[in-house]
C-alpha positions in Angstrom: -7.1 -13.7 0.8 -8.7 -10.7 -1.6 -7.9 -7.0 -2.8 -11.1 -6.4 -0.4 -8.9 -7.8 2.4 -5.5 -6.1 1.8 -7.2 -2.2 1.8 -8.5 -2.1 4.4 -5.3 -2.9 6.3 -2.4 -0.1 7.1 0.9 -0.2 4.9 3.6 0.4 7.6 7.3 0.9 6.5 9.6 -1.5 8.0 12.7 0.6 7.4 11.3 3.7 10.2 8.0 2.3 11.1 6.1 5.5 9.4 2.5 4.4 8.2 2.5 4.5 4.7 -1.0 4.7 3.7 -3.6 2.6 2.0 -4.3 0.0 -0.5 -6.5 1.6 -3.5 -5.7 -0.3 -6.2 -3.3 -3.0 -7.9 -1.3 -4.0 -10.7 -2.2 -6.9 -12.4 -0.2 -8.7 -15.0 -1.4 -11.1 -18.2 -1.1 -14.1 -16.2 -3.1 -12.4 -12.7 -0.8 -12.0 -11.1 0.3 -9.0 -8.5 2.6 -7.2 -9.6 1.7 -3.5 -8.2 0.2 -2.4 -5.1 -1.1 1.2 -5.6 -1.7 2.9 -2.6 -3.4 6.8 -2.1 -0.3 8.5 1.0 -1.8 8.7 5.1 -2.8 12.4 4.3 -2.4 14.9 6.8 -4.4 18.9 7.2 -1.8 20.4 5.3 -2.3 18.1 2.8 -5.9 17.6 2.7 -6.7 20.3 0.3 -3.6 19.4 -2.4 -4.1 16.5 -5.4 -1.5 14.3 -4.3 -0.2 11.5 -6.6 -0.6 7.9 -5.3 2.3 5.0 -5.4 3.1 2.0 -6.7 5.2 -0.6 -4.4 6.3 -3.9 -5.6 4.5 -7.0 -4.6 7.8 -8.1 -4.4 8.5 -5.6 -1.7 6.2 -7.2 0.8 7.7 -8.5 3.7 4.1 -10.1 6.3 1.1 -9.7 5.8 -0.6 -9.7 9.0 -3.9 -9.0 10.5 -3.8 -4.9 10.9 -0.7 -4.1 8.5 1.1 -5.1 5.8 5.0 -4.7 5.8 6.6 -3.4 3.3 10.7 -2.6 2.7 11.3 0.3 0.8 
């Protein structure tokens, strides 16, 4: 699976079912393994004009990669 395949999926929290955002980048170690996925948070109208920090999710926090979504425990 390519990173571009993951970028098209929504990130959903297993804890409360909320949509966190989408993957915009990944942090990779020297061995080529993904350490963190960098998530661009979901923007609503109020946050549209405000710059927000991206969220890092550890690759170990992923519980399931589905056809349309990625489930994570935070």
